[in-house]
Residue, then its C-alpha position, 0 to 999 in steps of 0.5 A: c777567215i779561219i786559220k788552223g794548224s800550229e804553223f800559225s800559232f804566232i798570229p795571236a801573239i803578234v795581234d796582242q802586241m799590236v793591240a798593246a802598242f796601239d796606245t803607246e807613244d810610238g804605237f803607229e810605228q810599232m804596229n806597222l812593224l808588227f803588221y809587216s812582221l805578221l805578213l812576212k811570217f804568214r808568207a813564210a808559214t804558207g810558203k808564199s813569198s812575194k817576188k816583188e821588192s819590199k817597200l821597206p829599206i833593208a835596214e828596216q827589214i833587218k829591224v823587223s827580223i830583230k823584233y821577230i827574234s826578240e819575240f820568238y827566240c824560244d822557237d827554232i829560228s833558222l837563217s833561211n827563215l830570217a832571210s826569207l822574212c826580209g826577202i833576201t838571201e841568207e848570205y846578204y842577210c848575214r852581211v847586212f845584219k853584221e853591218l848593222t849590229s856588229t854581230t852575227p845573227i846566230a851570236y845575237i840569238n844565242a846572246l838573247r837566249i843566254t840573257r833570258a836564261c840568266d834571268l830565269l836562273q836568277k828568278n827561279p833558282d830551284k828550276k832545273i837547268e834542262d827546263i830553263s835551257a828548253a824554255c830559252g830555245f835550246r834544243r840540246h842541253s849540251y849546246f846550251n852548256k857550251v854557249f853558256r860557257q862561251f858567253l859567261g865563262c862558267t857552266p849554268s850549274e856554276y852560275k846557279k851556285r854563284i847566284k845562290n851564294d850572292p843573289t845581288k850578282d847578275a850576268g854582267s858580274f861574271r862577264e859582260f855580254r848583255l844585249 
């Protein structure tokens, strides 16, 4: 089977993760979740969705979507895509997600992206903030600044200056929000 097109660019990454999970202690469980994620992502990319009820309980489906978020946080992630990965409505997805994680899906995604941005700012203090913003999945620099300020109480530029002045500080030193 030959698959062409950028909408299927997720396949090699998931297959690589499945291969890496093979030799781990909980490899079978990880491989099952990754395979399920691959199938759901493939269905979403092809526009084919199963009308049948999923065999995984809703909590496991949400875990699959969280794993998906963790792996593809730098891509565009919509609530409709996450809900379709789980085979449920957006409203129900948001409700169950919040019950399981005590946060909304968007807040979770933003927290993950800001955490990654802080890591990149610490590891690459000379890198442009716009580049870090884009690498973490923010399409608009202004939105990145707004979300960054919400989570840390300072702008990315201020954060970068603080890190340069005291490299031993991490994001938690400014405001606790880490996932």
